[in-house]
Backbone bond lengths (Angstrom), bond angles and torsions (degrees), N, CA, C in turn:
res aa  C-N    CA-C-N  psi(-1)  N-CA   C-N-CA  omega(-1)  CA-C   N-CA-C  phi
1 M - - - 1.462 - - 1.540 108.96 -
2 S 1.304 116.75 120.27 1.465 121.19 -176.40 1.529 109.71 -88.97
3 T 1.281 112.48 144.25 1.474 118.29 177.12 1.522 109.25 -109.27
4 A 1.324 115.48 136.05 1.461 119.88 -179.34 1.515 109.96 -72.64
5 V 1.316 115.29 137.88 1.453 120.48 177.95 1.525 108.99 -80.67
6 Q 1.309 116.33 119.53 1.451 120.36 -178.55 1.522 110.45 -80.09
7 K 1.315 115.09 125.84 1.457 120.47 -179.83 1.529 109.65 -71.97
8 P 1.335 116.51 140.36 1.471 118.36 177.27 1.523 110.49 -63.11
9 V 1.313 115.55 138.27 1.447 121.71 -178.52 1.530 109.21 -99.91
10 I 1.317 116.80 129.75 1.463 121.00 177.69 1.529 108.12 -73.61
11 P 1.318 118.53 126.11 1.478 120.44 179.36 1.523 111.24 -55.06
12 R 1.317 114.65 146.48 1.467 120.01 -177.57 1.535 111.74 -60.56
13 L 1.309 116.49 -37.97 1.460 119.65 179.80 1.524 110.49 -63.72
14 L 1.328 116.69 -40.51 1.462 120.40 177.83 1.527 110.73 -68.41
15 Q 1.332 117.00 -36.62 1.462 120.17 176.12 1.530 110.91 -59.53
16 A 1.333 115.32 -46.25 1.464 119.43 -179.94 1.523 110.86 -61.69
17 A 1.337 116.44 -42.78 1.460 120.30 179.64 1.529 111.13 -63.44
18 L 1.334 116.98 -39.79 1.467 120.56 179.36 1.529 111.45 -66.85
19 V 1.335 116.93 -38.60 1.465 120.19 178.05 1.525 110.50 -63.67
20 I 1.326 116.81 -45.91 1.466 120.84 -179.90 1.528 110.13 -62.66
21 A 1.332 116.86 -44.78 1.464 120.52 179.24 1.524 111.08 -63.43
22 G 1.332 116.89 -37.98 1.458 120.52 179.37 1.524 112.09 -65.65
23 I 1.327 116.54 -41.33 1.469 119.72 178.75 1.524 110.63 -67.04
24 Y 1.326 116.36 -40.81 1.467 119.89 177.35 1.520 110.48 -60.58
25 A 1.340 116.59 -44.86 1.466 120.40 178.11 1.523 111.11 -63.60
26 G 1.349 116.18 -34.44 1.459 119.94 178.06 1.517 111.91 -64.96
27 F 1.341 116.82 -43.09 1.467 120.43 175.93 1.527 110.30 -57.89
28 W 1.320 115.94 -47.21 1.469 120.38 -178.04 1.530 110.70 -63.64
29 L 1.333 116.77 -41.32 1.463 120.83 -179.39 1.525 111.24 -64.13
30 I 1.345 116.07 -44.94 1.468 119.98 -176.39 1.524 111.22 -68.34
31 F 1.335 117.20 -49.43 1.454 119.99 -173.18 1.532 112.55 -78.20
32 D 1.329 117.99 -45.18 1.459 120.60 -174.52 1.527 113.06 -80.19
33 L 1.326 116.78 -43.88 1.461 119.51 -173.14 1.526 112.94 -93.30
34 I 1.328 117.49 -45.04 1.463 120.25 -175.15 1.525 111.13 -82.47
35 L 1.339 116.56 -52.44 1.466 120.03 -178.07 1.515 113.24 -86.05
36 A 1.325 117.46 -15.15 1.472 122.37 -178.29 1.526 111.45 55.93
37 Q 1.331 115.86 34.21 1.462 122.06 177.69 1.531 108.00 -128.81
38 P 1.335 118.00 92.55 1.470 119.92 -178.35 1.522 111.17 -55.07
39 I 1.313 116.12 132.86 1.449 120.90 -179.15 1.525 109.37 -78.88
40 P 1.344 118.96 134.34 1.473 120.65 178.66 1.526 111.23 -57.81
41 Q 1.330 115.43 143.21 1.459 120.09 -177.71 1.522 112.04 -59.45
42 S 1.342 116.38 -40.98 1.456 118.92 -179.36 1.527 111.23 -63.80
43 L 1.335 116.57 -35.45 1.457 120.06 178.84 1.524 110.65 -71.60
44 M 1.340 116.32 -38.00 1.467 119.78 177.73 1.533 110.36 -63.68
45 V 1.335 116.70 -39.80 1.469 119.96 178.03 1.529 110.20 -61.52
46 M 1.331 116.63 -41.84 1.462 120.34 179.63 1.528 110.66 -65.15
47 Y 1.343 116.50 -44.70 1.463 120.17 178.46 1.532 110.96 -59.59
48 M 1.332 115.59 -47.51 1.470 119.16 -175.29 1.531 111.18 -69.34
49 F 1.321 118.10 -27.93 1.466 119.82 175.43 1.525 109.81 -60.45
50 F 1.343 116.14 -46.33 1.462 119.80 179.64 1.531 111.16 -69.81
51 V 1.330 116.53 -34.39 1.463 119.71 178.48 1.526 110.54 -64.25
52 V 1.332 116.41 -49.58 1.465 120.58 -179.24 1.527 110.30 -61.95
53 S 1.327 116.69 -43.03 1.467 119.92 178.36 1.522 110.86 -60.16
54 G 1.326 116.44 -46.06 1.462 120.20 -178.93 1.516 112.65 -64.97
55 V 1.342 116.58 -41.60 1.473 120.08 -179.47 1.518 110.62 -61.90
56 F 1.325 117.66 -45.90 1.461 119.23 -177.97 1.532 111.91 -72.94
57 M 1.321 117.64 -26.12 1.464 118.96 172.23 1.522 110.74 -64.55
58 V 1.341 116.03 -40.84 1.472 120.18 179.15 1.524 110.87 -68.98
59 F 1.332 116.29 -42.88 1.463 120.00 -175.02 1.532 112.85 -77.13
60 T 1.329 118.02 -8.59 1.469 120.74 175.91 1.528 110.56 -119.63
61 F 1.321 116.22 27.27 1.461 121.23 -176.42 1.529 112.06 -63.41
62 T 1.323 116.61 -35.35 1.459 120.91 177.71 1.523 109.26 -118.63
63 E 1.320 116.12 162.62 1.461 120.00 179.36 1.521 110.78 -63.54
64 E 1.338 116.22 -37.84 1.455 119.93 -178.87 1.526 110.95 -65.24
65 S 1.340 116.46 -44.95 1.465 119.37 179.56 1.523 111.04 -66.41
66 A 1.337 116.88 -33.49 1.464 119.91 177.46 1.527 110.58 -66.64
67 R 1.326 116.70 -40.52 1.469 120.30 177.68 1.523 110.73 -63.63
68 Q 1.334 116.21 -41.12 1.464 119.68 178.99 1.521 111.41 -64.94
69 L 1.346 115.87 -34.52 1.456 119.69 -178.33 1.526 111.69 -68.12
70 I 1.326 116.60 -43.26 1.467 119.28 -175.95 1.522 112.87 -90.73
71 A 1.330 117.06 -2.13 1.469 120.17 -177.66 1.531 112.33 -56.34
72 P 1.351 120.09 -47.31 1.474 118.78 179.46 1.523 112.80 -62.63
73 I 1.328 116.71 -37.52 1.464 120.01 179.64 1.526 110.19 -67.94
74 R 1.320 115.35 -42.73 1.474 119.47 179.70 1.522 110.69 -64.50
75 A 1.340 116.00 -39.88 1.465 119.37 179.55 1.521 110.36 -65.49
76 L 1.344 116.77 -39.04 1.459 120.14 -179.88 1.523 111.08 -63.65
77 V 1.334 116.91 -36.67 1.459 121.17 -176.57 1.529 111.81 -80.95
78 E 1.345 117.88 -37.58 1.461 121.01 -170.25 1.525 114.15 -100.27
79 D 1.332 117.27 -27.55 1.470 119.91 -175.36 1.527 109.98 -75.03
80 Q 1.353 116.44 117.76 1.458 121.00 -178.11 1.524 113.08 -68.23
81 T 1.321 116.39 -20.78 1.471 118.90 179.15 1.523 111.94 -75.21
82 K 1.321 116.81 -13.23 1.463 121.39 179.97 1.525 111.56 -105.03
83 K 1.330 116.21 26.27 1.449 120.59 -176.71 1.525 111.89 -61.61
84 T 1.311 116.60 -44.35 1.472 119.76 -179.47 1.522 111.32 -63.82
85 L 1.347 116.05 -46.29 1.468 120.15 178.74 1.529 110.67 -61.60
86 R 1.333 115.23 -39.69 1.457 119.87 -179.97 1.531 111.08 -62.02
87 N 1.302 117.34 -44.36 1.462 120.70 179.25 1.526 111.61 -63.39
88 V 1.326 115.71 -39.22 1.471 119.44 179.16 1.534 110.63 -64.42
89 V 1.335 116.08 -45.78 1.460 120.77 -179.35 1.526 110.64 -62.53
90 F 1.333 116.72 -43.90 1.462 120.79 -177.40 1.527 112.35 -68.75
91 I 1.311 117.59 -15.93 1.464 120.90 176.18 1.527 111.01 -95.53
92 V 1.336 116.13 -44.75 1.469 121.12 -174.40 1.532 111.73 -69.43
93 V 1.349 117.58 -45.63 1.468 120.28 -176.22 1.528 111.90 -62.07
94 P 1.346 120.03 -50.84 1.478 118.67 176.56 1.524 112.70 -61.30
95 A 1.346 116.81 -35.24 1.460 119.05 179.29 1.526 111.32 -65.00
96 L 1.322 116.80 -42.84 1.468 120.16 178.00 1.529 110.95 -64.19
97 A 1.331 116.36 -40.46 1.464 119.65 178.05 1.523 110.99 -63.16
98 A 1.342 116.82 -41.26 1.470 120.44 179.28 1.521 110.80 -63.92
99 V 1.329 117.29 -41.96 1.469 120.95 179.16 1.526 110.30 -63.63
100 A 1.338 116.69 -43.30 1.466 120.40 -179.76 1.528 111.15 -62.21
101 V 1.335 116.83 -43.75 1.464 120.62 179.04 1.527 110.50 -65.21
102 F 1.328 116.44 -39.80 1.468 120.69 -179.69 1.525 110.94 -59.18
103 F 1.330 117.16 -49.82 1.465 120.33 -178.90 1.526 111.77 -71.08
104 Q 1.333 117.28 -29.04 1.459 120.27 178.43 1.519 111.32 -67.25
105 L 1.327 116.75 -34.82 1.462 121.35 -176.39 1.522 113.32 -92.38
106 Q 1.332 116.99 -2.43 1.457 119.41 -179.82 1.527 110.38 -68.53
107 P 1.340 118.79 128.29 1.475 119.93 176.19 1.522 110.58 -68.55
108 S 1.310 115.40 150.00 1.458 120.74 -178.81 1.524 109.61 -106.88
109 D 1.335 115.89 136.38 1.464 121.45 177.64 1.525 111.83 -91.69
110 E 1.329 116.94 -1.32 1.450 120.05 -177.61 1.526 110.18 -77.73
111 A 1.323 114.67 141.73 1.467 120.21 177.11 1.526 109.26 -71.53
112 P 1.330 118.71 152.69 1.470 120.80 176.67 1.519 110.56 -56.71
113 L 1.330 115.31 145.72 1.455 119.93 -179.83 1.513 111.10 -65.06
114 E 1.313 117.62 -33.22 1.453 121.74 -177.12 1.518 109.84 -139.29
115 L 1.301 116.43 142.73 1.453 122.21 174.23 1.511 108.62 -95.89
116 R 1.324 116.83 136.10 1.449 120.68 -176.35 1.522 110.56 -99.04
117 S 1.297 116.29 128.18 1.460 121.34 172.50 1.519 107.75 -92.16
118 I 1.339 116.75 117.20 1.455 120.36 -175.35 1.521 111.05 -66.57
119 H 1.338 116.14 -43.33 1.463 120.18 -175.63 1.524 109.79 -121.57
120 P 1.327 118.70 88.52 1.465 119.97 178.44 1.521 110.54 -65.79
121 A 1.316 115.66 150.62 1.464 119.79 179.50 1.524 109.38 -67.22
122 P 1.338 117.70 126.26 1.465 119.75 -179.11 1.523 111.00 -76.68
123 P 1.318 117.24 155.74 1.465 119.19 173.45 1.529 109.97 -70.29
124 S 1.331 116.87 160.81 1.465 119.66 179.78 1.518 111.09 -68.59
125 S 1.331 116.42 -32.88 1.462 121.09 176.98 1.516 108.96 -143.58
126 V 1.325 115.66 156.18 1.457 120.16 -176.94 1.518 109.15 -150.56
127 K 1.329 115.76 149.04 1.459 120.90 178.54 1.523 108.94 -98.09
128 I 1.345 115.98 116.10 1.462 122.69 -178.80 1.521 108.04 -134.29
129 F 1.316 116.87 137.45 1.466 122.00 -178.99 1.536 110.99 55.17
130 G 1.325 115.95 34.31 1.456 120.52 177.41 1.513 114.56 75.00
131 K 1.355 117.40 7.94 1.456 121.13 -179.43 1.520 109.43 -123.92
132 R 1.333 116.15 151.18 1.451 121.59 178.23 1.526 109.41 -92.62
133 Y 1.340 116.35 124.88 1.461 122.08 -179.22 1.528 110.07 -113.43
134 D 1.305 115.77 138.03 1.460 121.79 171.99 1.525 107.31 -91.85
135 L 1.313 116.56 105.77 1.459 120.03 -175.07 1.522 112.80 -68.88
136 M 1.329 117.02 -17.67 1.458 119.48 179.56 1.528 111.66 -73.23
137 S 1.328 116.50 -26.00 1.470 119.44 -177.64 1.522 113.05 -118.35
138 L 1.336 117.15 -2.89 1.464 120.52 -176.52 1.527 110.77 -68.74
139 E 1.330 115.97 133.90 1.458 121.64 178.30 1.525 109.95 -128.63
140 N 1.318 115.47 155.72 1.460 120.91 176.66 1.539 108.31 -67.15
141 P 1.334 117.91 119.14 1.477 119.67 -176.21 1.518 113.58 -65.83
142 Y 1.341 117.21 -12.33 1.464 119.95 -178.57 1.530 112.89 -104.09
143 R 1.325 117.93 -5.30 1.450 119.92 -174.02 1.529 111.98 -63.68
144 H 1.330 118.30 -34.71 1.466 120.62 -177.02 1.530 112.01 -63.88
145 L 1.357 116.63 -22.02 1.464 119.48 -179.04 1.523 111.91 -68.53
146 E 1.328 117.32 -17.57 1.460 120.25 178.56 1.526 111.00 -58.04
147 K 1.342 116.16 -33.04 1.467 121.24 177.07 1.521 112.10 -101.66
148 D 1.339 115.98 -39.37 1.467 119.59 -173.76 1.524 113.03 -75.19
149 D 1.328 117.26 -36.98 1.468 120.74 -177.67 1.532 108.96 -149.03
150 P 1.327 118.11 77.21 1.472 121.81 -175.69 1.523 113.43 -55.52
151 E 1.326 117.92 -34.54 1.459 120.14 -178.94 1.521 110.92 -65.70
152 Q 1.339 116.86 -47.10 1.457 119.65 177.99 1.526 110.86 -65.93
153 F 1.329 115.63 -35.12 1.464 119.89 178.12 1.520 110.77 -59.58
154 Q 1.322 118.35 -45.26 1.459 121.84 179.70 1.523 111.65 -66.92
155 E 1.323 116.84 -31.47 1.461 119.42 175.40 1.527 110.51 -64.63
156 L 1.330 116.85 -41.52 1.460 120.67 178.62 1.530 111.01 -68.04
157 V 1.332 116.46 -36.44 1.467 120.16 175.80 1.528 109.85 -61.54
158 A 1.321 117.13 -41.96 1.472 121.13 179.05 1.524 110.87 -63.98
159 V 1.336 116.72 -40.64 1.465 120.27 177.39 1.531 109.89 -63.60
160 G 1.337 115.79 -42.60 1.459 119.39 177.43 1.514 112.17 -61.68
161 G 1.344 116.50 -35.98 1.462 119.68 176.94 1.515 112.37 -64.54
162 E 1.328 116.92 -38.52 1.465 120.55 177.81 1.522 110.77 -64.77
163 V 1.330 116.38 -42.30 1.466 120.38 178.12 1.523 110.11 -63.16
164 Y 1.327 116.69 -41.63 1.461 121.62 179.35 1.526 111.44 -61.51
165 I 1.320 117.13 -47.87 1.464 120.91 -177.81 1.525 110.77 -63.68
166 R 1.321 116.99 -37.34 1.463 119.91 -179.72 1.524 112.96 -70.96
167 N 1.329 117.60 -27.86 1.456 119.50 -169.62 1.526 115.65 -124.61
168 C 1.320 117.93 -31.46 1.461 120.25 -167.49 1.519 115.24 -108.35
169 Q 1.324 117.77 -26.70 1.460 119.92 -171.88 1.522 113.06 -67.96
170 Y 1.331 118.14 -17.51 1.458 120.14 179.64 1.529 111.28 -62.11
171 C 1.323 116.93 -30.38 1.456 121.24 178.32 1.535 111.52 -105.09
172 H 1.325 117.13 -49.56 1.464 120.93 -173.91 1.525 113.47 -85.66
173 G 1.336 118.62 -8.04 1.454 121.15 174.10 1.513 114.01 89.36
174 D 1.321 116.27 149.71 1.466 119.78 179.64 1.524 112.06 -72.21
175 K 1.337 116.94 -12.95 1.464 120.77 174.57 1.525 111.69 -104.65
176 L 1.320 117.10 10.50 1.468 124.18 178.25 1.530 111.75 60.29
177 D 1.329 116.23 28.31 1.461 120.65 -176.76 1.525 112.85 -104.16
178 G 1.334 117.40 12.51 1.457 120.32 178.72 1.513 114.47 74.27
179 K 1.341 117.51 17.25 1.462 121.00 -176.35 1.524 111.40 -119.70
180 G 1.326 115.92 47.61 1.456 120.32 176.59 1.516 111.42 -71.59
181 P 1.334 117.89 169.96 1.470 120.58 -177.87 1.526 114.01 -62.25
182 Y 1.324 118.71 -23.40 1.466 121.15 179.03 1.528 112.06 -97.01
183 A 1.317 118.60 -2.95 1.462 121.69 -168.99 1.525 112.89 -59.64
184 Q 1.339 117.08 -45.37 1.455 119.88 -175.19 1.522 112.77 -70.96
185 G 1.321 117.42 -11.34 1.456 120.03 175.69 1.511 112.98 -87.74
186 L 1.336 117.42 0.61 1.462 121.74 -176.99 1.520 110.51 -111.91
187 N 1.310 116.05 146.69 1.453 121.78 176.91 1.525 108.65 -135.68
188 P 1.337 116.91 113.27 1.460 128.26 0.61 1.521 111.44 -76.99
189 V 1.316 115.77 164.29 1.461 120.11 -179.54 1.526 109.22 -68.12
190 P 1.332 118.44 155.83 1.472 121.24 -179.77 1.522 112.30 -60.17
191 L 1.334 115.19 155.71 1.460 120.41 -179.04 1.525 111.87 -66.36
192 N 1.305 114.57 146.96 1.458 122.84 174.53 1.524 107.47 -93.36
193 F 1.334 117.68 104.21 1.454 121.04 -177.48 1.526 112.82 -68.94
194 Q 1.332 116.01 -17.44 1.463 119.46 177.73 1.527 111.05 -72.63
195 D 1.324 116.59 -23.43 1.458 121.80 -178.79 1.525 109.81 -66.59
196 I 1.322 116.23 134.14 1.465 121.38 -178.79 1.522 111.50 -65.19
197 G 1.332 116.99 -15.95 1.461 120.36 -178.03 1.512 114.24 -89.76
198 T 1.335 118.38 5.62 1.474 119.11 -178.61 1.531 110.43 -107.74
199 I 1.332 118.03 -106.05 1.461 119.56 -171.46 1.519 112.82 -67.95
200 A 1.344 117.51 -20.52 1.468 119.62 178.34 1.521 111.12 -65.78
201 Q 1.343 117.58 -19.91 1.454 122.15 -179.22 1.531 112.35 -97.21
202 L 1.325 117.09 4.40 1.460 120.13 -170.77 1.522 112.08 -120.42
203 Q 1.327 113.82 157.19 1.453 120.34 171.80 1.522 109.54 -87.77
204 E 1.311 116.54 156.31 1.460 120.26 -178.31 1.530 111.89 -64.07
205 S 1.319 117.33 -29.33 1.460 120.33 177.98 1.522 110.64 -64.40
206 F 1.344 116.58 -33.90 1.466 120.52 177.45 1.531 109.99 -64.09
207 L 1.329 116.65 -46.23 1.458 120.28 179.11 1.523 111.25 -62.63
208 F 1.333 116.25 -40.38 1.460 120.03 178.60 1.523 110.54 -59.31
209 W 1.327 116.49 -44.49 1.466 121.34 178.93 1.526 111.50 -63.64
210 R 1.345 117.18 -47.59 1.458 120.24 -176.39 1.529 111.85 -67.12
211 I 1.332 117.58 -41.08 1.459 120.42 -179.01 1.523 110.23 -68.68
212 A 1.323 117.10 -44.84 1.457 120.74 -174.87 1.526 112.22 -67.55
213 T 1.335 117.60 -40.36 1.470 120.47 -174.25 1.524 113.40 -97.56
214 G 1.331 118.21 -17.35 1.453 121.39 175.20 1.522 113.81 63.78
215 G 1.323 114.92 -163.82 1.460 120.96 179.60 1.521 113.66 -58.41
216 P 1.353 118.56 -44.88 1.472 118.99 179.59 1.520 113.90 -63.21
217 G 1.337 118.16 -17.47 1.455 121.04 -178.73 1.511 114.59 -88.35
218 L 1.336 117.97 1.68 1.452 120.33 179.89 1.527 110.45 -66.53
219 P 1.321 118.09 149.28 1.473 120.42 -177.21 1.519 111.68 -65.15
220 K 1.321 115.37 154.22 1.454 120.27 -178.23 1.519 112.02 -74.60
221 E 1.329 117.40 -21.04 1.456 120.42 177.32 1.518 110.36 -65.35
222 A 1.326 115.80 143.51 1.471 123.31 176.47 1.518 112.85 63.45
223 T 1.327 118.23 22.92 1.453 120.37 175.03 1.527 108.77 -66.86
224 P 1.334 120.84 160.15 1.468 125.18 5.78 1.522 112.27 -84.50
225 W 1.335 115.73 135.33 1.444 121.60 173.03 1.523 109.25 -87.59
226 I 1.306 116.59 156.62 1.463 121.33 175.12 1.519 107.31 -125.28
227 S 1.313 116.83 112.75 1.456 120.64 178.03 1.520 109.21 -156.45
228 S 1.322 115.34 133.61 1.461 121.20 177.68 1.514 112.01 -98.53
229 M 1.322 117.75 8.23 1.462 121.46 -177.02 1.528 110.85 -64.43
230 P 1.324 117.86 124.78 1.471 119.91 175.88 1.527 110.88 -69.08
231 I 1.319 116.35 166.23 1.461 121.64 174.99 1.525 106.54 -84.13
232 W 1.327 116.43 93.08 1.453 120.40 -169.42 1.524 113.51 -72.02
233 Q 1.327 118.50 -16.60 1.458 118.45 176.56 1.527 111.57 -67.05
234 E 1.332 116.47 -13.62 1.458 120.42 176.12 1.531 112.33 -85.06
235 F 1.337 116.42 -9.61 1.460 120.46 -176.63 1.534 113.15 -125.08
236 L 1.328 116.62 -28.03 1.452 121.01 -178.24 1.518 110.04 -115.91
237 S 1.316 115.48 158.25 1.461 120.41 175.22 1.522 109.40 -84.92
238 E 1.331 115.44 166.15 1.462 120.40 177.61 1.519 110.57 -59.50
239 E 1.323 116.71 -41.91 1.459 121.23 -179.17 1.531 110.87 -63.99
240 E 1.337 117.19 -40.32 1.470 120.29 -179.10 1.521 111.20 -64.86
241 I 1.331 117.17 -37.96 1.467 119.51 179.16 1.523 110.63 -64.71
242 W 1.330 117.64 -44.77 1.460 120.16 177.92 1.524 111.10 -62.72
243 Q 1.327 117.48 -37.34 1.464 120.61 179.64 1.527 111.27 -68.85
244 V 1.324 117.25 -37.43 1.465 120.31 175.34 1.520 110.16 -61.79
245 I 1.332 116.69 -40.61 1.461 120.41 179.33 1.526 110.46 -62.53
246 L 1.338 116.90 -40.98 1.468 119.53 174.83 1.517 110.74 -57.17
247 Y 1.328 116.17 -43.37 1.465 121.27 -178.47 1.533 111.08 -64.66
248 L 1.330 117.45 -41.54 1.460 120.77 -178.53 1.524 110.89 -58.11
249 Y 1.319 116.06 -46.48 1.459 119.30 -178.29 1.530 111.53 -73.55
250 D 1.314 117.00 -37.58 1.461 119.64 -178.82 1.524 110.60 -66.51
251 Y 1.331 117.74 -42.70 1.470 120.92 -176.43 1.527 110.53 -68.93
252 T 1.337 116.89 -42.89 1.467 119.76 -176.07 1.516 112.58 -80.09
253 G 1.331 117.48 -18.01 1.452 120.39 -177.89 1.513 113.64 81.37
254 H 1.342 117.50 4.33 1.459 120.41 177.84 1.527 110.37 -79.83
255 R 1.325 115.45 161.13 1.453 121.68 174.36 1.520 108.81 -113.13
256 P 1.327 117.45 133.47 1.469 118.69 178.68 1.527 110.32 -68.40
257 R 1.314 115.81 145.90 1.460 119.39 175.46 1.523 109.24 -74.16
258 S 1.298 116.04 153.62 1.459 120.85 179.89 1.508 108.80 -145.80
259 W 1.339 115.22 164.17 1.457 118.87 179.49 1.529 110.43 -65.40
260 E 1.316 117.45 -28.35 1.459 120.37 178.09 1.522 110.34 -63.20
261 H 1.343 115.91 -41.82 1.449 119.92 179.86 1.525 110.28 -66.64
262 E 1.343 116.10 -35.61 1.451 119.78 -178.90 1.534 110.20 -65.12
């Protein structure tokens, strides 16, 4: 009478650890090697938080699977024959955590790898929405309504606010302070429009160019640039971009610079 050879079963806790490690390695493989775009550490931490939460939700879906998952931990704590191993684990794990925290909090004396120019010099002309614009003379077509028809102007500001909330607040924040829910996952973080050093120093034509062309539209001079701005002309209309610009200045209370002021 032959007896079947029972295959060794991988403990549930080890299975969960292998799944988490595999997903982490997958993120690194996709972003670093395939896309050649290193993922920001803060974004990786956020991703892995959801990954770990999801994995343990799956592995504790039933009472039986939950018991199997914690069985090694329970055995380590309660089994008197594992006293030596338990003491080693209780010393090594906190020590490793302390070392990791120590090096994480150590200040660095190294200079930043790249210096960021907040306001790159715009080109004299640019092609947007299939048309060539002269940025030196381009003006917001709705700005004159601020004096000529204040009621219609405020309606356009409200429309621009709706467009902003639907598309922009995820990064730049609902208070236009650069603290949107996705902001900490970006490097560098989005601009704070409330800051007097941002849109208050710019002409509306500059904002139109930057919003419409996004990060890929930055000039080749002084590269490498760092910007996560999408190419919004692929998602918004020309009118919507101008209306968003009205909203940015109206909400922050800043005034756009103009050649008249210069």
